[in-house]
C-alpha positions in Angstrom: 7.1 -10.1 1.9 7.7 -11.9 -1.4 7.1 -15.6 -2.0 10.9 -16.2 -2.0 11.3 -14.4 1.3 8.5 -16.4 2.9 10.0 -19.7 1.6 13.4 -18.8 3.1 11.9 -17.8 6.4 9.9 -21.1 6.6 13.0 -23.1 5.7 15.0 -21.3 8.4 12.4 -21.9 11.0 12.2 -25.6 10.1 16.0 -26.0 10.3 16.1 -24.2 13.6 13.4 -26.5 15.1 15.3 -29.6 13.7 18.5 -28.4 15.2 16.8 -27.7 18.6 15.3 -31.2 18.4 18.8 -32.8 17.8 20.3 -30.9 20.7 17.4 -31.9 23.0 17.9 -35.6 22.4 20.5 -35.7 25.2 17.7 -34.7 27.6 16.0 -38.0 26.7 19.1 -40.0 27.2 20.0 -40.4 23.5 23.6 -39.9 22.4 23.7 -40.1 18.6 27.4 -40.7 18.3 28.3 -42.8 21.4 26.2 -45.8 20.4 24.1 -45.8 23.5 20.6 -47.2 23.2 17.3 -45.5 23.8 16.3 -45.2 27.5 12.6 -45.9 27.1 11.7 -44.9 30.6 12.9 -41.4 29.8 12.2 -41.2 26.0 9.0 -43.1 25.8 8.0 -46.1 23.7 7.8 -46.1 19.9 4.0 -45.7 20.1 4.5 -42.6 22.3 6.8 -41.1 19.7 4.4 -41.8 16.9 1.5 -40.3 18.9 3.5 -37.3 19.7 4.7 -36.8 16.1 1.1 -37.0 14.8 -0.1 -34.6 17.6 2.7 -32.1 16.5 1.7 -32.4 12.9 -1.9 -31.8 13.7 -1.0 -28.7 15.8 1.1 -27.4 12.9 -1.6 -28.0 10.3 -4.2 -26.4 12.6 -2.0 -23.3 13.1 -1.3 -23.1 9.4 -5.1 -23.2 8.7 -5.7 -20.5 11.3 -3.0 -18.3 9.7 -4.3 -18.9 6.2 -7.9 -18.1 7.3 -6.8 -14.9 9.0 -4.8 -13.8 5.9 -7.8 -14.5 3.7 -10.1 -12.5 5.9 -7.6 -9.7 6.1 -7.3 -9.6 2.3 -11.1 -9.7 1.9 -11.5 -6.8 4.4 -8.8 -4.8 2.6 -10.7 -5.3 -0.7 -13.9 -4.2 0.9 -12.4 -1.1 2.4 -10.6 -0.2 -0.9 -13.9 -0.6 -2.8 -15.6 1.7 -0.3 -12.9 4.3 -0.3 -12.7 4.4 -4.1 -16.5 4.5 -4.9 -16.3 7.6 -7.1 -17.8 7.5 -10.6 -18.1 9.9 -13.5 -20.0 9.9 -16.8 -21.3 12.3 -19.5 -25.0 12.9 -20.2 -26.6 14.8 -23.0 -29.2 17.5 -22.4 -31.2 18.5 -25.4 -32.6 22.1 -25.7 -35.7 22.3 -27.8 -37.6 25.4 -29.0 -40.6 26.2 -26.7 -43.9 24.8 -28.1 -42.1 22.8 -30.8 -39.9 19.8 -31.1 -37.2 21.7 -33.0 -33.8 20.9 -31.5 -31.9 24.0 -30.7 -28.7 22.4 -29.4 -27.2 19.8 -27.1 -25.2 20.5 -24.0 -23.1 17.9 -22.2 -23.1 17.6 -18.5 -20.5 15.6 -16.6 -21.8 13.7 -13.5 -19.7 12.8 -10.5 -21.1 10.3 -8.0 -19.5 10.0 -4.6 -20.5 6.8 -2.8 -17.6 6.8 -0.3 -19.8 8.0 2.6 -17.5 11.0 3.2 -16.5 14.2 1.3 -13.6 14.1 -1.1 -11.7 17.4 -0.7 -8.7 16.7 -3.0 -9.9 16.1 -6.6 -9.5 17.1 -10.3 -12.0 16.3 -13.1 -10.4 16.4 -16.5 -12.5 16.5 -19.7 -10.4 17.1 -22.8 -8.6 20.4 -22.3 -11.0 21.6 -19.6 -11.1 20.7 -16.0 -13.0 21.3 -12.7 -11.3 21.0 -9.3 -11.5 21.6 -5.6 -10.2 25.2 -6.0 -13.3 26.3 -8.0 -16.0 23.9 -6.7 -15.0 22.8 -3.2 -15.3 19.3 -1.9 -17.4 16.5 -3.5 -19.9 15.6 -0.8 -21.6 12.2 -0.9 -24.2 12.0 -3.6 -24.3 13.3 -7.2 -22.6 16.5 -8.5 -23.2 17.9 -12.0 -20.7 20.0 -14.0 -21.6 21.7 -17.2 -18.8 21.8 -19.7 -19.6 24.6 -22.2 -16.6 23.6 -24.4 -18.5 20.4 -25.2 -21.8 22.1 -26.3 -23.2 20.7 -29.6 -20.4 18.1 -29.9 -21.2 14.8 -31.5 -21.2 11.8 -29.1 -18.3 10.2 -31.0 -16.3 13.4 -30.6 -16.6 13.7 -26.8 -13.4 13.3 -24.7 -13.7 10.8 -21.9 -13.8 12.4 -18.5 -11.2 11.3 -16.0 -11.6 11.9 -12.2 -8.5 12.0 -10.1 -9.0 12.0 -6.3 -7.3 11.4 -3.0 -9.0 8.9 -0.7 -9.2 9.1 3.1 -6.0 7.0 3.3 -4.2 9.7 1.2 -3.8 7.4 -1.8 -4.4 9.0 -5.2 -6.7 7.2 -7.7 -7.8 7.7 -11.3 -11.3 6.7 -12.3 -12.3 6.8 -16.0 -15.8 7.2 -17.3 -15.7 3.5 -18.3 -15.3 2.6 -14.6 -11.7 1.7 -14.8 -9.8 2.4 -11.5 -6.1 2.7 -11.1 -3.9 3.9 -8.3 -2.1 7.1 -9.5 1.5 7.0 -8.2 2.2 10.3 -9.9 0.0 12.1 -7.4 -1.4 14.0 -10.4 -3.7 16.4 -8.6 -2.2 19.6 -9.9 -4.2 22.0 -12.1 -4.1 25.5 -13.4 -5.8 26.8 -10.2 -3.2 25.6 -7.7 -0.7 22.9 -6.8 
């Protein structure tokens, strides 16, 4: 519900309460347009009216505070659940190969790490690194913990030439997310989990 819709709903409720109050005045012996006075035995004294008005305001304020507190707690819980469901991370790490018995560097391979901290397996995922990818069709689900993928296409590449890996996955609430190696997370409304191995 947008802010404008909430404002219109609040205004409608206030107007409905005011209209009900005007219609209920006759029950207290008040006739607005006939010039009759207030029947204090039925309506109450001015101090009774003021006390009742302040009590009503106090109840409304208390109810508003309860509703606000509940909404705040709900939003905090939603953020906590989202953080847990999307705790998937990826990064690239260099592995140097040296000649046995010497320190001569033979080459560098690059491994892509995927860490699943969601507490449950992720079965629907695609890891894209440049023109290469790894996915559920060839590697199964990503169980909680660390998973390592060697990308031979990156062997001996310079750090500045490495493409940034991107992990696309579906959480337990069936939402699709994209996580970059920089840690940036975005909901992927394109549902972009297709790859060369399947749809």
